[in-house]
C-alpha positions as CSV (number, residue, x, y, z in Angstrom):
1,M,0.0,0.0,0.0
2,D,3.0,2.3,0.2
3,F,3.4,2.5,-3.6
4,L,0.6,5.1,-3.9
5,P,0.3,8.3,-2.0
6,I,-2.7,8.9,0.3
7,G,-4.2,11.4,-2.2
8,A,-4.3,8.7,-4.9
9,W,-6.0,6.3,-2.5
10,A,-8.5,9.0,-1.7
11,A,-9.2,9.7,-5.3
12,L,-9.5,5.9,-6.1
13,A,-12.0,5.5,-3.2
14,G,-13.9,8.5,-4.4
15,L,-14.0,7.1,-8.0
16,I,-15.3,3.7,-6.8
17,T,-17.8,5.2,-4.3
18,G,-19.0,7.8,-6.8
19,S,-19.4,5.2,-9.5
20,A,-21.4,2.9,-7.2
21,F,-23.7,5.7,-6.1
22,G,-24.1,7.0,-9.6
23,L,-25.1,3.6,-10.9
24,A,-27.5,3.2,-8.0
25,A,-29.0,6.6,-8.6
26,R,-29.3,5.9,-12.4
27,L,-30.9,2.5,-11.9
28,G,-33.1,3.7,-9.0
29,D,-34.2,6.8,-10.9
30,F,-33.2,9.0,-8.0
31,C,-33.8,12.7,-8.8
32,T,-35.2,15.5,-6.7
33,L,-36.9,17.2,-9.7
34,G,-38.3,13.9,-10.9
35,A,-39.6,13.1,-7.4
36,L,-41.4,16.4,-7.2
37,E,-42.8,16.0,-10.7
38,S,-44.0,12.5,-10.0
39,A,-45.7,13.7,-6.8
40,V,-47.3,16.8,-8.1
41,W,-48.3,15.9,-11.7
42,G,-48.2,12.1,-11.5
43,G,-49.8,11.6,-8.1
44,D,-47.1,9.0,-7.2
45,Q,-45.2,9.9,-4.0
46,R,-42.9,6.9,-3.9
47,R,-39.9,8.7,-5.3
48,L,-40.5,11.7,-3.0
49,R,-40.7,9.4,0.0
50,L,-37.5,7.7,-1.1
51,W,-35.8,11.2,-1.3
52,G,-37.0,11.8,2.2
53,I,-35.5,8.5,3.4
54,V,-32.2,9.3,1.8
55,L,-32.2,12.8,3.3
56,A,-33.0,11.4,6.8
57,T,-30.3,8.8,6.4
58,A,-27.7,11.4,5.5
59,I,-28.7,13.6,8.4
60,A,-28.7,10.7,10.9
61,T,-25.3,9.4,9.6
62,T,-23.7,12.9,9.8
63,Q,-25.0,13.6,13.3
64,G,-24.0,10.1,14.4
65,L,-20.5,10.6,13.2
66,A,-20.4,14.0,14.9
67,L,-21.7,12.5,18.2
68,A,-19.1,9.8,18.0
69,G,-16.4,12.4,17.6
70,L,-15.3,11.2,14.2
71,I,-16.1,14.4,12.4
72,D,-16.4,18.1,13.4
73,I,-19.3,19.7,11.8
74,A,-18.4,23.1,13.1
75,A,-15.1,23.0,11.3
76,S,-16.9,22.7,7.9
77,Q,-16.4,25.6,5.6
78,Y,-20.2,25.7,5.1
79,H,-20.8,26.3,8.7
80,R,-18.2,29.1,9.1
81,I,-19.9,31.7,6.9
82,S,-23.0,33.6,7.8
83,W,-26.3,32.6,6.2
84,S,-27.8,34.9,3.6
85,L,-31.5,34.8,3.0
86,G,-31.2,36.8,-0.3
87,G,-28.3,34.6,-1.5
88,S,-30.2,31.4,-0.7
89,L,-33.4,32.7,-2.5
90,A,-31.5,34.0,-5.5
91,G,-29.3,30.9,-5.8
92,G,-32.3,28.6,-5.3
93,L,-34.3,30.3,-8.0
94,I,-31.5,30.4,-10.5
95,F,-30.6,26.8,-9.8
96,G,-34.2,25.7,-10.1
97,Y,-34.8,27.6,-13.3
98,G,-31.6,26.1,-14.8
99,M,-32.6,22.7,-13.6
100,A,-36.0,23.0,-15.2
101,L,-34.4,24.2,-18.5
102,A,-31.8,21.4,-18.6
103,G,-34.2,18.7,-17.5
104,N,-32.1,17.7,-14.5
105,C,-29.6,18.8,-11.9
106,G,-25.9,18.4,-12.0
107,F,-26.0,15.0,-10.4
108,G,-28.6,13.8,-12.9
109,A,-26.5,15.3,-15.7
110,L,-23.4,13.4,-14.6
111,A,-25.4,10.2,-14.2
112,R,-26.9,10.6,-17.7
113,A,-23.5,11.6,-19.1
114,G,-22.1,8.4,-17.7
115,G,-24.8,6.5,-19.6
116,G,-23.6,8.1,-22.9
117,D,-26.0,11.1,-23.1
118,I,-24.0,13.9,-24.9
119,R,-26.5,16.6,-24.0
120,A,-26.1,15.8,-20.4
121,L,-22.3,16.0,-20.7
122,I,-22.7,19.5,-22.2
123,V,-25.1,20.5,-19.4
124,A,-22.5,19.3,-16.8
125,V,-19.6,21.1,-18.5
126,V,-21.6,24.4,-18.8
127,M,-22.7,24.1,-15.2
128,G,-19.1,23.6,-14.1
129,I,-17.9,26.6,-16.1
130,S,-20.8,28.7,-14.8
131,G,-20.0,27.7,-11.2
132,F,-16.4,28.7,-11.7
133,F,-17.4,32.0,-13.4
134,V,-19.6,32.9,-10.4
135,L,-17.5,31.5,-7.5
136,S,-14.0,32.6,-8.4
137,G,-14.1,34.0,-11.9
138,P,-15.1,37.3,-13.4
139,A,-18.5,37.4,-11.7
140,A,-17.1,36.7,-8.2
141,P,-16.8,40.4,-7.3
142,L,-20.4,41.1,-8.2
143,R,-21.5,38.0,-6.2
144,L,-19.6,39.2,-3.2
145,W,-20.9,42.7,-3.5
146,L,-24.6,41.5,-3.8
147,F,-24.2,38.8,-1.1
148,P,-21.3,39.6,1.2
149,Q,-19.7,36.8,3.1
150,D,-18.8,37.4,6.7
151,F,-16.2,34.7,7.6
152,D,-15.6,36.2,11.1
153,A,-19.3,36.0,12.1
154,P,-20.3,33.5,14.8
155,P,-21.8,30.3,13.4
156,P,-25.5,30.6,12.7
157,G,-26.3,28.0,15.4
158,D,-25.4,24.7,16.9
159,P,-24.3,22.4,14.0
160,A,-26.3,19.6,15.5
C-alpha cells in the first residue's frame, strides 16, 4: 500500500464510491426534480418518500459521526460563513430555473452523461464553467458585492 500516496488512494476511493452511487441513482431513478414532478403531476409519491428517506439517512449518519467524535461539523467551511437569505433565495431560484431548463440537476446530468448522453455532458460542462465563473471567476466580485460573506461572524447556530 506504500506504492501510492494517500491522495491517490482517496481519489480511487472517491471514484469507486461515486461510480457505485451514480449507478444506484441511475438504476433507481433517484432525482429531486423527478420526485417532485411525480408527486405533483403524476400523483405518485414513492420517489418523494425515497428522497426523504435518503435525506433522513444522510442527516442521521452525519449527526451520528459527529456525536461519535469522528467528524467536526463546526469546522466545515459551510458552517463558518453567515447565512444569507437573499443569496439562498436568488441561488435557489437560479438553480431551479436552470434545472428545469436542462431537465435535471448536476448530479442527474453526470449520471446521464455516464450513460452516454452527450446533451447531459454538455449540461455538466456548462454548469461547471458557470459555477467557476460565479464563485471565483469574473462574476465573483459582483456576487460578493450583492451577497457579502462574513467569515468572522459567529456560526449561525449549533451544528447539530
